[in-house]
N, C-alpha and C positions, 0 to 999 in steps of 0.2 A: 506493500501500500506507501502511495506517494505520499510527504510532508504535508501537502495541502490539501490530498483530500480526510487524513488524521486530523488535519487541522479541523476545516470545515464536521467532520466526523465528532467531536472535540465540543464544536457551537453546538452543534444543533440539539445535542446531549449538555450545557449547560443553560441555552434557552428554555427544554419540556423542562427544566429541573424549576428552575425561575418559573415555572407558569403549573406548578402539581398545585395540589391542595394544601400540600403539607406547608409549603413557600409561601402562597399566598395569605392563611391562616398566620403567620408565624409574621408576616406583615402587619395585616389585620392587628396583632398584637401589639406591634410598633405605636401603629401610627393612632391606636386606644391614648396607652400611654404618654404621646405626644402630645393630643389631643388637652387629655390629664394637665398634662401640663401647663402647656398654654394659657388652659380656663382655671390654672391658679397663677399666674403673674401675672394674668389682661390687667388691662384700668375697666373700672367701670364709671361709668356717670350715667349712663340710665337701664348697660341687665345684654341690650339687646345686642355687645358688642360679644361677652363670654356666651350668649345662648345660638350667636352664631357657628361655634365653636364646634364642630362634629367627627369624629374620624367615621371612611367610607369606604366602601369596598368595590372594585366593579370588577372586569372581567381579566383588567390589567394587573390590578394591585390595587392598592390601600394608599391613599394618601388624608392627609388634618385637609379639612374642608373648614372653611374662614367667609361666612357668606353673607351676612354684614356688608352691603354693601361701599360703606366707608373701610371695611377694614385697612385696604393700603394706606389712606392717610392715617389711620391711627396708626398704623405697623411704622412706618415709615419721615409721614411727615409730611408737609408741604413750604409751599412759601411762605406761609406763617402762622402754622403750628407744627410746635416741635414734636420729633419722634420719640417715641416711648421708648426709651430704651435702658 
């Protein structure tokens, strides 16, 4: 087997492992921990921002969703609002 074929085979095996139910579950557990941490350090003004933070999963993996439409301003600030760092 040629080196290129070995690399292609290894890449296919890694891609399959990353999509396995075990890996997707582990990623979701990590996303839940990250969401819990984010909620714990989030600034509180109205509570809308904290309520918008959640762990999500889909067929591709898991992630933390910040659904508040002002999340980017709260996190990074803008020209008149400092970031909450």
